[in-house]
C-alpha positions in Angstrom: 100.6 106.6 104.7 98.0 107.3 107.4 98.9 111.0 107.4 98.4 111.3 103.7 95.1 109.4 103.7 93.8 111.5 106.6 93.9 114.6 104.3 91.2 112.9 102.2 87.7 111.8 103.2 86.8 109.0 105.5 86.1 106.7 102.6 89.7 107.1 101.5 91.0 106.2 104.9 88.8 103.2 105.0 90.1 102.2 101.6 93.7 102.1 103.0 92.5 100.0 105.9 90.7 97.6 103.5 93.8 97.3 101.3 96.0 96.4 104.3 93.5 93.7 105.3 93.3 92.3 101.8 97.1 92.0 101.7 97.1 90.4 105.1 94.7 87.8 103.9 96.8 87.0 100.9 99.9 86.1 103.0 98.4 83.0 104.8 96.7 82.0 101.6 100.0 81.9 99.8 101.4 80.0 102.7 98.8 77.3 102.4 99.2 77.1 98.7 103.0 76.7 98.9 102.7 74.2 101.7 100.3 72.1 99.6 102.3 72.4 96.4 105.9 72.6 97.4 106.7 69.5 99.6 106.0 66.1 98.1 103.8 63.6 99.9 105.0 63.1 103.4 107.4 66.1 103.3 107.2 69.4 105.2 109.0 72.7 105.2 112.1 72.8 107.3 111.3 73.7 110.8 107.7 72.4 110.9 108.4 68.7 111.4 111.2 66.6 112.7 114.5 68.7 112.9 116.6 65.7 112.1 117.8 65.4 108.5 117.0 61.7 108.2 117.8 60.1 104.8 119.4 62.2 102.2 116.3 62.2 100.0 114.1 63.6 102.7 116.5 66.4 103.4 116.7 67.1 99.7 112.9 67.3 99.4 112.8 69.8 102.3 115.5 72.0 100.8 113.8 72.1 97.4 110.4 72.9 99.0 112.0 75.7 101.0 113.7 77.2 98.0 110.5 77.1 96.0 108.5 78.8 98.6 111.2 81.4 99.2 111.4 82.2 95.4 107.6 82.4 95.2 107.2 84.8 98.2 110.1 87.0 97.0 108.5 87.2 93.5 105.1 88.2 94.9 106.7 90.9 97.2 108.7 92.3 94.3 105.5 92.5 92.1 103.6 94.3 94.9 106.5 96.8 95.4 106.6 97.7 91.7 102.8 98.0 91.5 102.8 100.3 94.6 105.5 102.6 93.0 103.5 102.9 89.8 100.3 103.5 91.7 101.9 106.3 93.7 103.3 107.9 90.5 99.8 107.9 89.1 98.1 109.1 92.3 100.1 112.3 92.6 99.0 113.3 89.1 95.3 112.9 89.7 93.1 116.1 90.3 91.7 114.7 93.5 95.2 114.4 94.9 95.9 118.1 94.2 92.5 119.1 95.5 93.0 117.5 99.0 96.8 118.2 99.3 97.1 121.7 98.0 97.9 124.5 100.4 94.7 126.5 101.2 94.0 129.3 103.5 92.1 127.2 106.0 92.7 127.2 109.8 91.7 125.0 112.7 88.3 125.8 113.8 89.3 126.6 117.4 91.4 129.6 116.2 88.9 130.9 113.6 86.4 133.6 114.6 83.6 134.6 112.2 84.3 137.9 110.5 82.3 140.9 111.7 79.4 141.7 109.5 78.1 145.2 109.0 74.7 146.0 110.5 71.9 145.8 108.0 69.7 148.7 107.1 66.8 148.4 109.5 63.2 149.6 109.1 63.8 152.4 111.7 66.7 153.8 109.7 64.5 153.7 106.6 61.7 155.5 108.4 64.0 158.1 109.8 65.4 158.7 106.3 61.9 159.1 105.0 60.9 161.6 107.7 64.1 163.6 107.0 63.2 163.6 103.3 59.7 164.8 104.0 60.9 167.6 106.3 63.5 168.7 103.8 60.9 168.7 101.1 58.6 170.9 103.2 61.4 173.2 104.0 62.3 173.5 100.4 58.7 174.3 99.5 58.6 177.1 102.1 61.9 178.4 100.8 60.5 178.6 97.3 57.5 180.6 98.6 59.7 183.1 100.4 62.2 183.4 97.5 59.5 184.7 95.1 59.4 188.1 97.0 63.1 188.6 96.9 65.5 189.5 94.2 66.7 187.1 91.5 70.1 186.5 93.1 68.6 185.4 96.5 66.1 183.2 94.7 68.9 181.5 92.8 70.9 180.8 96.0 67.8 179.4 97.8 67.0 177.1 94.8 70.5 175.7 94.8 70.4 175.0 98.6 67.0 173.3 98.4 68.2 171.1 95.5 71.3 170.0 97.5 69.1 169.2 100.5 66.6 167.2 98.4 69.4 165.3 96.6 70.8 163.8 99.9 67.5 162.1 100.8 66.1 160.9 97.5 65.1 157.2 96.9 68.1 156.9 94.7 70.4 157.5 97.7 68.6 154.7 99.5 69.1 152.4 96.6 72.8 153.3 96.5 73.0 152.5 100.2 71.4 149.1 99.6 73.8 148.4 96.8 76.8 149.3 99.0 75.4 147.0 101.7 75.1 144.1 99.2 78.7 144.7 98.1 79.9 144.5 101.7 77.9 141.3 102.2 79.6 139.8 99.1 83.0 140.7 100.5 82.1 139.0 103.8 80.9 136.0 101.9 84.3 135.8 100.2 86.0 135.9 103.6 83.9 133.1 104.8 84.6 131.1 101.7 88.3 131.6 102.2 87.9 130.2 105.8 86.0 127.2 104.5 87.7 123.9 105.5 87.1 120.3 104.6 85.7 117.9 107.1 87.0 114.3 107.0 83.4 113.1 106.9 82.0 111.4 103.8 82.6 114.4 101.6 80.8 116.8 103.9 81.7 120.6 103.8 81.3 122.6 106.9 81.8 126.3 107.5 84.1 127.3 110.3 81.6 129.9 111.6 78.6 127.6 111.3 76.6 127.1 114.5 76.8 123.3 114.3 80.6 123.5 114.0 80.7 125.7 117.0 78.6 123.3 119.1 80.9 120.5 117.8 84.0 122.2 119.0 82.4 122.9 122.4 81.7 119.2 122.7 85.2 118.2 121.7 87.0 120.9 123.6 84.9 121.5 126.7 87.7 123.1 128.7 90.8 122.2 126.7 92.2 120.0 129.5 92.8 116.9 127.4 93.8 116.2 123.8 90.6 115.6 121.7 91.9 112.3 120.5 93.2 110.9 123.8 90.3 108.4 124.1 90.8 107.2 120.6 94.5 106.8 121.2 93.7 104.6 124.2 91.1 102.6 122.2 93.4 101.9 119.2 96.2 100.9 121.5 94.0 98.5 123.4 92.7 96.9 120.2 96.1 96.1 118.8 97.7 95.2 122.2 95.0 92.6 122.8 95.1 91.3 119.3 98.8 90.7 119.3 98.9 89.3 122.8 96.6 86.5 121.7 97.3 86.1 118.0 99.4 84.2 117.2 101.3 83.5 120.4 98.4 81.7 122.0 96.1 80.9 119.1 99.0 79.3 117.2 99.2 76.7 119.9 95.6 75.5 119.6 95.4 72.0 118.1 92.6 70.3 116.3 90.1 68.3 118.3 89.7 65.8 115.4 92.1 63.0 116.3 90.8 60.5 113.7 93.4 58.5 112.0 92.1 59.3 108.5 91.5 63.0 109.2 92.1 65.6 106.4 95.1 67.8 106.2 93.0 70.7 107.4 92.9 69.0 110.8 96.6 68.2 110.6 99.5 70.2 109.3 97.2 72.8 107.7 95.3 73.6 110.9 97.5 76.4 112.0 98.0 78.0 108.6 94.2 77.9 108.0 93.7 79.6 111.4 96.0 82.4 110.1 93.8 82.6 106.9 90.6 82.8 109.0 92.0 85.6 111.1 93.1 87.7 108.1 89.9 87.2 106.1 87.9 88.2 109.2 90.1 91.3 109.7 89.5 92.2 106.0 85.8 91.8 106.4 85.8 94.0 109.5 87.7 96.7 107.7 85.2 96.5 104.8 82.1 96.8 107.0 82.2 100.7 107.3 81.4 100.9 103.5 77.9 99.5 104.3 75.6 102.3 105.4 74.4 100.4 108.4 77.9 100.2 109.8 79.2 103.5 108.7 80.4 105.7 111.6 79.2 109.3 112.1 82.1 111.4 110.9 80.1 114.6 110.1 79.4 115.5 113.8 81.6 113.2 116.0 81.2 113.6 119.7 83.0 112.5 122.9 80.2 110.0 123.6 81.1 108.3 120.3 84.7 108.0 121.5 83.6 106.5 124.7 81.6 103.8 122.8 84.7 102.9 120.9 86.7 102.7 124.2 84.0 100.5 125.8 84.1 98.2 122.7 87.8 97.9 122.9 87.8 97.0 126.6 84.9 94.5 125.9 87.3 92.5 123.6 89.2 91.4 126.7 86.6 88.6 127.1 88.4 86.7 124.3 91.3 86.0 126.8 89.3 83.5 128.9 87.4 82.2 125.8 90.7 81.3 124.0 92.0 79.6 127.2 89.1 77.1 126.9 90.4 76.0 123.5 92.3 72.8 122.8 95.7 74.0 124.0 98.6 71.6 124.6 98.0 71.3 128.4 97.1 68.2 130.3 93.4 68.2 131.3 94.2 68.1 135.1 96.5 71.1 134.8 94.3 73.4 132.8 93.4 76.7 134.3 90.0 76.6 132.5 88.2 73.5 131.3 88.1 72.5 127.6 84.9 73.9 126.3 85.7 74.4 122.6 85.6 70.8 121.4 84.9 71.4 117.7 87.1 72.9 115.1 84.2 74.8 113.6 83.5 76.6 116.8 87.1 77.5 117.2 87.4 79.0 113.7 84.1 80.9 114.2 85.4 82.5 117.4 88.6 83.3 115.6 86.6 85.0 112.8 84.6 87.0 115.3 87.8 88.1 117.1 89.4 89.3 113.8 86.2 91.1 112.6 86.0 93.2 115.8 89.7 94.0 115.4 89.3 95.1 111.8 86.0 97.0 112.3 87.0 99.0 115.4 90.4 99.9 114.1 88.9 101.0 110.7 86.2 103.3 112.2 88.6 104.8 114.6 91.0 105.7 111.8 88.1 107.1 109.9 86.6 109.2 112.7 89.9 110.3 114.3 90.9 113.0 111.8 87.4 114.5 111.8 88.0 115.6 115.4 90.8 117.9 114.3 89.1 120.1 111.8 91.1 121.9 109.1 94.6 122.1 107.7 97.6 119.9 108.3 96.4 119.0 111.8 94.3 116.2 110.2 97.3 114.7 108.7 99.1 114.9 112.0 96.1 113.1 113.6 96.4 110.3 111.2 100.2 110.0 111.8 99.6 109.9 115.6 96.9 107.3 115.3 99.4 105.2 113.3 102.0 105.7 116.0 99.6 104.4 118.6 98.8 101.4 116.5 102.5 100.5 116.5 102.6 101.2 120.3 99.7 98.7 120.8 101.6 96.2 118.7 104.7 96.6 120.8 102.7 96.3 124.0 100.9 93.2 122.7 104.2 91.5 121.8 105.5 92.0 125.3 102.2 91.0 127.0 101.9 87.9 124.8 104.6 86.1 126.8 102.5 86.6 130.0 99.3 85.6 128.3 101.0 82.5 127.0 102.1 81.6 130.5 98.4 81.7 131.7 97.8 78.2 130.2 100.9 76.9 132.1 100.2 78.6 135.4 99.3 75.2 137.0 102.1 73.3 135.1 101.6 70.4 132.7 102.3 72.5 129.7 104.3 70.8 127.0 105.6 74.0 125.5 106.8 75.2 128.8 108.4 71.8 129.6 110.3 72.0 126.2 111.6 75.5 127.1 112.8 74.3 130.4 114.5 71.3 128.9 116.2 73.6 126.4 117.5 75.9 129.2 118.9 72.9 131.0 120.8 71.7 127.9 122.2 75.1 127.4 123.5 75.3 131.0 
């Protein structure tokens, strides 16, 4: 999917990212709706409350709620699958799809040299031709004077010779040379048009032998020692590794600070599902930001400095680790590694929204800018596929690191979740 979208413009890549964020926001919303509608009053889905069956009526209500939610999620997934198949069948028949995916004679810019152009007719050449024409005309005039004193045969031969000499330097010959030069320029323009490639910028078209494109490639490939997208690979990996290491392994354990007896369900059993919704909505908003001109990345002339800014922004998101450790985690106050600073649910949801917006925005602009560093041909599609691979790599790294991050809140003991795990291990033994 990333490889196909990378053949199009940056707007199309951003559209794919926005679609993913929108679907991600729909999942927790459906979870909240089913949790509100499915179980009767006092009931919960199986696995979220007490694991004991209790009375037969309670067990029956849980089973019915689980069956209802399962049927609802399966129906929604089936509808999305059918819609996606129909949309793909329509997409491959659109002219824009054929325009961006057809095989064209375009090459990567680093292997494309500008075609040699013939030297234009200079003023010196024109002046020399004029002097030769004047000299030939004078010679022809002298020849005509001498030929009058000779016989008719010699006069005829001299006239034919002078006419041939004059014909080779007339203005008509110069016009013919200009016309031939114009035809050669037209041929060279056709060659340049054949070597034209599409940039992944916002619809921009760049010639491979353009001076700006040459400077661009010198900036991207200074000495060809590293891959041009290596910094972006590191950045996108850090983004998703950090996101999955904190969400939801650590953020899902945060509890509401509202302990009032008559608190709303949003501070009770809907607190964690709502935090999922906040994250996915923020991620969707972040992926949508590049459509605003103020937040649109520069994809027409990307540079290594731009990559370094993305890398710095990805590293700066590490500050969310200590921030989230100051939330209301299930750790006794005297055993906390950091003090409890986030004492309001509104502040917690705001920080979660900011965390998700940075995730969506940085990942979206990197996916938009990445293919523009590989100019021309199928290499742009390969760049999109590789970026997708490093996204999955970041997710895999984050899933492994999440266990270590989760243990940070239990490093001094007193963690209820860790105590439950230890008790479970003892019972198994």
